[in-house]
Each structure stands twice: as structure tokens, then as C-alpha cells.
N, C-alpha and C positions, 0 to 999 in steps of 0.2 A: 504494500500500500504506500503510495508516494505521499509527499507533504512534509516539509521540514521546518515550517514556522507555525507552531500549533499553540492555540490558547484554549484552555478548558478548565473545568473544576474537578477536584479530586473526588472520585466516586467510590473508590475502594483502596485499601492498603494491603500490600503484600506482607508476608511474614517478616517481622523485624523492622518494617518501615515506620518511621515516626517523625520524620522531618516536617511533614505537612499533616494537616487535619482534614477530615472529610469536609468538603465544601470550599476549601481553599482554592483560589484562582492561581493557576500556574502556567508557565510558558515552557514549551519544548522546542529546543533549537537543533541546528544541524549536528552539532557534536553530541552524539548519543552515548558515548562511553570511551574509556581509554583503559589500557592495561594497568596503569599505575606503577609499573615495575621497570619499564625500559629506561634507558639512560636519559631520554628526553623528559619523560614524566618525572623522574627523580630530581631533575634540575628545574622543574617548574615550567617546562615548555611542552605542555600536554597537547598543544596544537600540532606538534611534530611527532606524536606518539607512533610507535612502529606497528601497533595493532589496534587502531581505533575502530569504533563503529559509528555509523552515521544514520540519523533519522531519515526514514523514507528511502534508504538505500540498503543498509544492512538489517535494519529493524523497521517494522511497519510504522508509517507516519500518520498524518492527520486527515487524509481524505476519507474519513470514516466517523462513525458515531462515537467510537472509543479507541484509545490506544494505550499501550503500556510504556512507561518511562522509568528508568532508574532514578530514584529520588535525588541522588546527589548530582544529577545532570539536569534537573528541572530548575526553573527560576520562579521565585515568588514575585508576582507582578505588582508594581506600585498601584495604589488605588486610583491615582490620577490618570491612568492610561486605559481608555475603553478597549474592549476586545479587538475591534476592527483596527484600531490604531496600534495596538500592541503587537499583533501578529507579524507585520513586516519588519519590526525591530529585531526579531529573533534570528535573522540571518543577514539580510541586507544592512540592517542597522549595526549589528555587532561587527561585521567584517569591515564596514566602512569606518567604524570607530577605531578598529585596530589599525587600519591603513593610515588614518589620520595621525594616530600616535606614532606609528612607524616613520611617518614623514618628518617627525621631530620639528614641527613648525614652532619657532620661538614666539614668546609672548609679543603680540602686536605685529607678527610677521606676515608674510604673504604666502597664500596657498593657491597653487594652480591645479585645477581639476580638468583632466582631459577626458571628455565624454561626461554625460550627466544622466546617470541611470538611477536605479533604486537605492544603491548604497550612497551615491554622491549627494542626492537630495536630502539625505539624513545627516551625513557627516558634515555637510556645509553649514547646517544649522548649529552644530556644536562649535565649529570653527568661528563662525560669526559671533556667537555668544561669548566666546573667549577672546574676542578682539582682533581676530585675524582679518586681513584684507584678502578677499577671495576673487580669483579670476577663473572663469570657465572657458575652456578652449577646445577646438577640434583639430584634427590633423593626424598625420603619422605619429605614432605614440612615442616610442622610447627615445630615438635620437633627438627629435624635436624638443621633448620635455627636458632631456639632459642639457641641451644647449641653453634652455631658458633658466636653468638653475643658477642661483647665486653661488659664490664660493662657499663651500661647506654645506651646500644644500643636499637634500635627500629626495630621490624619486622612489616612491613606494608603489609597486604594481600589485593590485589586489585581484585581478582577474584570474579565473581558473584556467582559461585558455588565452594564449597570446600568440600572434603571428610571429614568424621568425624575425629576429633582429639583425639587420645588415651590419657589416663590419663597423665598429665604433671608431671614431676619430678620437684618440686618447687626449690630445691636446685641447680640442674644442669641446669634448663631451664628458671627460672624466677627471681631467687635471684640476688642481685647486681643491682637492678633497671633496669633490662631488661624490655622492653615493647612490648606487642603484641596488634596490633590494626588492624581493618579492614578499607577499603576505600570504600565509597559508592558514586557513581555517581560523580558529580562535581558541582562547582559553576560557574557562568559566569565569576567571577574574575579569576578563574583558567584558563579558556579558553582564556581570553584576555592576561594574562601574558604569557601563553605558546605560543600562536601564534606570539606574538611579539618576544619572544626568538627564536622560530623556524626560523623566517626570518633572525634575526640577526646572529644566529649561523649557518645558512645554513644547517639545518637539512635535511638529505637525507632519503627518504622513498623508500623501496623496493616495487614496484608495478607491477602488471600484468594486462594489459588492456583487457577488454571484451566489445563487443557491448551489449547494453541493452537487445536485443532480445536473448542473450545467458546467461541471468542471471541464468537460471536453471543449465546450464553447469558450470558456475562459482561456484555455491554453491556445486555442485557435486564434482568438482575438489578440492574445499576447504575441504570438508568432507573426501576425500580420500588422502589428503596430496600431491596433484600433483604439487604444486608450493610453492615457498617460498615468503613471503611478503604479501601484501594486494591486493586482486582483486579489480579493479576499473571499474565500468560500465560507458561507454560513451553513452550518449543519443544524 
């Protein structure tokens, strides 16, 4: 069952589960589990876990009336976030937030965003609230973005897929301590920090609602660019 940004209420507790109570509202994100033992988990980089599980991929997700989640990977949702607004925060929001932090924008600094999709329209609200000056740009991604960096700047690439990068001009694109890094998944700490900020900063999500029995139509509309924002299925 697909669906990796899930909002619901706790209807039952498994053996030994006690982090949440019946009726609590929780969020289920892309990161569904980690082994907790590999060298990456032990150093706090669980987003790089060698044996992770992902919601809607390795375990059933939210396109259903009910789903199971390991309680330590669920999020308690702030009261100020309605269900429809909260759901898109659980992947697009969290990964955009991690990318923003990876970009290491200094206080009052400038942030350039190449492309403006689900993650960007959420991360930009955090950046603006923190005093950054934001520029949204289009064009060939990596070489153009590197050339636009100031000395010591960081380019954080958050996409799962990226086209091949042609040969880099070291002097024009990497010299003066410019940095190029990718962003992979997220840690639970990223999610907790972002959801707290989202409620405090009153982050607004552009959403388009669909009934769950129209999930195929929502996916078709998304593929053909028939709406802006995030499609949210109501069960």
C-alpha cells in the first residue's frame, strides 16, 4: 500500500507500546525504521542507515483506512496544524528543512532555490522567517548554482534523482571553499525540529483535496501538472 505522508489517530496499541495514547493524533513519515546498530545509526546519522525501511515502500502506507507504524518513528503533531496541512510536512517539509540546514545559510544570508516544488515552498517559509533573502531561479542545476555561490557557500541537492553533471570547472565552480553536497532522507530529529517550527511559524501548505477513492485521479493530475501544491487524500 503506497502513501508516505500519513496523518491519523491512534486506534490500537501493540504489545509494549506506550509512547502514545488511544486517540492521539500522529504523523507517519517516509522513514519507517532503521536498524539502530550500523555505524551510521550509532553516530546519529540514521538517514544513512544501511538497513532502513520506508513507509509505502517496505511497509504499507497511508492509502488505506488503517496502517501500522513503529511508535518510535511516529510524530506527535502540534495542535496548530490541521490534518490536511500537516500531511505534506511529513516528507516534502522535512526533507526541505534538512536541505535548508545542509545549505548552512548564515543569519540574514541569501538563499537561492533552483526549481520551486513541494519541498521548496515549505523550506522558503522557514528561511524567510529566519531573515534570509530568498531568490528562486530556473536553469541547468549544478554548474549554474555553483557559479552563483559566494565564497564558502554550500549547494545542497535534495532530489532523489538528478541528471548527470558535466565536467566541473574547478576554478569557476568549486574554488574558494564552495561546497557541493547531497541530502539523503532525514533523521527523526529533523522531523521533530521542523514540525515544531512549522507550528510556531504558521507554515502554510498549498493543498488540493481528493477523496481516497480518487487516488488514481490525483496521481494522474499530478503527473500532468493540473494543480499547484500537494494533493491530499481524505479517507
